[in-house]
C-alpha positions as CSV (number, residue, x, y, z in Angstrom):
1,M,0.0,-0.1,-0.1
2,A,1.3,3.7,-0.7
3,L,0.4,6.9,0.2
4,N,0.1,9.5,-2.6
5,I,0.7,13.1,-1.4
6,F,0.6,16.5,-3.9
7,S,4.2,17.7,-3.5
8,E,3.2,20.7,-2.5
9,H,2.5,19.4,0.8
10,L,5.8,18.3,1.2
11,H,8.8,20.2,2.7
12,P,11.0,21.3,-0.3
13,A,13.8,19.5,1.1
14,I,12.6,16.3,0.1
15,V,10.2,16.7,-3.0
16,S,11.7,14.1,-5.6
17,G,8.4,12.3,-6.1
18,A,5.0,11.9,-4.5
19,T,4.7,8.2,-3.7
20,F,5.9,7.0,-0.2
21,P,5.5,3.8,1.7
22,I,2.6,4.3,4.3
23,Y,4.9,2.8,7.5
24,D,7.4,5.2,6.8
25,S,5.4,8.3,6.5
26,Y,6.8,9.2,10.4
27,W,10.3,9.4,8.7
28,V,8.9,10.9,5.7
29,G,8.3,14.0,8.1
30,K,11.7,13.9,9.2
31,L,13.9,13.3,6.6
32,H,13.8,17.3,6.1
33,L,16.2,17.4,9.6
34,V,18.8,16.0,7.5
35,L,18.1,17.3,4.2
36,D,17.6,21.0,4.6
37,D,20.8,23.2,4.4
38,D,18.6,26.2,6.0
39,I,18.1,24.5,9.2
40,R,20.9,26.1,11.6
41,W,21.6,23.6,14.5
42,S,23.6,25.2,17.3
43,R,25.0,22.6,20.3
44,K,23.9,23.9,24.0
45,Q,23.0,22.3,27.2
46,F,19.3,22.1,27.8
47,V,18.1,24.7,30.3
48,A,14.5,24.0,31.7
49,Q,12.0,27.0,31.6
50,D,8.8,27.8,33.4
51,A,6.0,25.9,32.0
52,F,2.2,26.8,31.7
53,V,-0.5,24.2,32.5
54,E,-4.1,24.2,31.4
55,P,-6.9,22.0,31.3
56,S,-7.1,19.9,28.2
57,E,-10.3,18.8,26.1
58,T,-9.4,15.3,27.1
59,P,-10.8,14.7,30.4
60,G,-8.3,13.9,32.9
61,W,-5.5,15.4,30.8
62,R,-3.5,18.6,31.0
63,K,-1.9,20.4,28.4
64,W,1.9,21.9,28.7
65,R,4.0,24.3,26.8
66,I,6.5,26.8,27.5
67,A,5.3,29.5,29.5
68,T,5.2,33.3,28.3
69,P,5.2,36.8,30.1
70,D,1.3,37.1,29.4
71,D,0.7,34.2,31.5
72,N,1.1,35.7,34.3
73,Q,-1.9,37.5,33.9
74,R,-3.8,34.3,32.9
75,T,-6.6,32.7,35.4
76,D,-7.3,29.3,33.3
77,G,-3.7,27.8,34.6
78,Q,-0.8,27.9,36.1
79,I,2.8,28.4,36.0
80,V,5.3,25.6,37.0
81,S,8.4,26.8,37.8
82,D,11.1,24.8,35.8
83,G,8.3,22.6,34.5
84,W,9.6,22.7,31.0
85,D,12.4,20.6,32.3
86,H,13.1,18.2,28.9
87,E,12.8,17.9,25.0
88,H,12.7,14.8,23.1
89,C,15.3,14.2,20.0
90,E,13.2,14.9,16.6
91,I,14.8,11.6,15.3
92,C,15.3,8.8,18.0
93,W,12.7,10.1,20.8
94,Q,15.7,10.6,23.4
95,K,15.3,12.9,26.3
96,I,17.3,15.9,26.5
97,G,17.2,17.6,29.5
98,T,16.0,16.0,32.9
99,G,16.2,12.2,32.6
100,G,18.3,12.2,29.6
101,D,21.4,13.9,27.8
102,R,22.6,17.0,29.2
103,E,23.4,18.6,26.0
104,G,21.5,18.5,22.5
105,Y,21.3,20.5,19.0
106,A,18.2,23.1,18.6
107,S,17.5,25.0,15.8
108,D,16.4,28.4,15.1
109,S,12.5,26.8,15.4
110,N,13.3,25.2,18.8
111,Q,13.8,21.4,17.3
112,W,15.9,19.3,19.3
113,V,18.0,16.4,18.1
114,C,20.2,14.7,20.5
115,V,23.9,14.9,20.0
116,G,24.0,10.7,18.6
117,C,21.6,11.6,16.0
118,Y,23.1,14.9,14.8
119,D,26.9,13.2,14.6
120,R,25.2,10.3,12.9
121,F,22.8,11.6,10.5
122,I,22.9,15.4,10.1
123,E,25.9,16.6,10.1
124,P,27.2,13.6,7.5
125,R,24.0,13.7,5.8
126,D,24.8,10.2,4.8
127,L,22.6,7.0,4.1
128,R,22.6,5.6,7.7
129,F,19.5,7.8,8.2
130,V,17.5,6.1,6.1
131,M,18.5,2.9,6.2
132,A,17.3,3.3,9.9
133,A,14.3,5.0,8.7
134,S,13.3,3.2,5.9
135,R,14.0,-0.5,6.3
136,G,15.5,-0.5,2.9
137,H,12.7,1.2,0.7
138,R,14.2,2.6,-2.7
139,T,12.1,5.7,-2.8
140,L,13.3,7.2,0.9
141,I,16.9,5.7,-0.3
142,S,16.7,7.8,-3.4
143,L,15.7,10.9,-1.8
144,L,19.2,11.0,-0.1
145,L,21.0,10.0,-3.4
146,D,19.5,12.6,-5.2
147,A,20.3,14.9,-2.5
148,G,24.3,14.5,-3.0
149,A,24.5,11.7,0.6
150,D,27.6,10.1,0.9
151,V,27.1,7.0,-0.7
152,S,30.1,5.4,1.1
153,A,30.1,6.9,4.5
154,I,31.4,4.9,7.6
155,S,29.8,4.9,10.8
156,E,32.4,6.3,13.0
157,Q,30.9,4.3,16.2
158,H,30.4,0.7,14.5
159,G,32.4,0.7,11.3
160,Y,29.3,-0.1,8.9
161,T,28.3,1.5,5.7
162,A,24.7,1.4,4.3
163,L,25.9,-0.9,1.8
164,A,27.0,-3.5,4.6
165,L,23.8,-2.9,6.3
166,A,21.3,-3.2,3.4
167,A,23.3,-6.7,2.3
168,Q,23.4,-8.4,5.5
169,M,19.6,-7.4,5.9
170,G,18.9,-9.1,2.6
171,Y,17.7,-5.8,0.5
172,V,19.1,-6.8,-2.8
173,D,17.6,-4.0,-4.8
174,V,19.3,-1.5,-2.3
175,V,22.4,-3.5,-2.7
176,E,22.5,-3.1,-6.6
177,A,21.3,0.6,-6.3
178,L,24.0,1.5,-4.1
179,L,26.5,-0.1,-5.8
180,R,25.2,1.7,-9.5
181,A,25.8,4.7,-7.1
182,G,29.4,3.9,-6.6
183,A,29.0,2.7,-2.8
184,S,32.4,1.3,-1.7
185,V,32.6,-2.4,-0.6
186,R,35.4,-1.7,1.6
187,V,35.1,-1.6,5.5
188,P,37.6,-0.6,8.2
189,E,39.4,-3.6,9.2
190,T,38.2,-3.1,12.9
191,F,34.6,-4.2,11.4
192,C,34.4,-8.0,10.9
193,A,38.4,-8.2,10.1
194,G,37.6,-6.2,7.1
195,S,35.5,-8.5,5.6
196,L,32.0,-7.1,4.2
197,L,31.3,-10.6,3.1
198,T,31.2,-11.8,6.7
199,Y,29.3,-9.2,7.7
200,V,26.3,-10.1,5.4
201,K,26.7,-14.0,6.3
202,T,25.7,-12.9,10.0
203,G,21.9,-11.8,8.4
204,P,19.4,-12.5,6.2
205,G,21.6,-11.5,3.5
206,R,23.6,-14.9,3.4
207,E,20.0,-16.7,1.9
208,N,20.3,-14.5,-1.1
209,P,22.9,-15.7,-3.4
210,R,22.4,-12.6,-5.8
211,I,23.6,-10.2,-3.3
212,L,26.9,-12.2,-2.6
213,E,27.3,-12.2,-6.5
214,L,27.1,-8.6,-6.5
215,L,29.2,-8.1,-3.9
216,T,32.0,-10.4,-5.0
217,Q,32.0,-8.9,-8.5
218,A,32.4,-5.3,-7.0
219,G,35.5,-6.5,-5.3
220,A,34.2,-7.2,-1.6
221,K,36.1,-9.8,0.5
C-alpha cells in the first residue's frame, strides 16, 4: 500500500516524487532535518524553563507548553517553575534535559536532536539515516542519493556502511542501487576484520546468492 501526497504538501528539501510507503510516513516527516541546508543547528545545554499548564479538552489530561510573560495574567491555568524540564530528539525520541542527555542540538525554531543523531545523520547527511528509517525502501534511499548523500559513509561508532547494512539485511534492490551509485565495498579492518562478506553472512542476506554475487563482483572480500 502507498500513500500518495501532492508535492506542495511536502517539505521542498524532500520532494523527489510523491509516493512513499505508508508505514514510512513518520520518517518522511523527519527527512528534512537531515536534508534541509537552511536549518541552523547549535549545540547547547538544555536549560529548564517555566511551563504553563492548563486543562485539556480530554478529560483527565493537561496541556503543557513553555510559559510566556502573558501567562502571569491568566487564570485558566498555572505556571510551574522549571516545569519544562526536557525536550525529545526529533529522530530517536531520546530525552534531552532531565532524565536524559544534558546537551543536544537545537534549531532556530526550537527543534531538538540528540548529539548522537546529529553526529550520525545530520552532520554527514549520509545514508545511515534512511537505512534506519526506511527498512530498505528504494524511494527514500533515492531521496538522499538525489540530495548528494555520501554513499560510502562509515559509521564512526560501529564501522558499518549503508551498503553493509542493506546487504546484511537482504535488501538486494538497495544493494544494486547503492553499487550503481558508486558505493565502496570496503569496510574498516576493525569491522569484521575488514570483511564485508563476513558481515553479510551474519544476517538474512546470506540466504540471497544474488547479494553475495553482486558484492563479490564489486571486489568485496
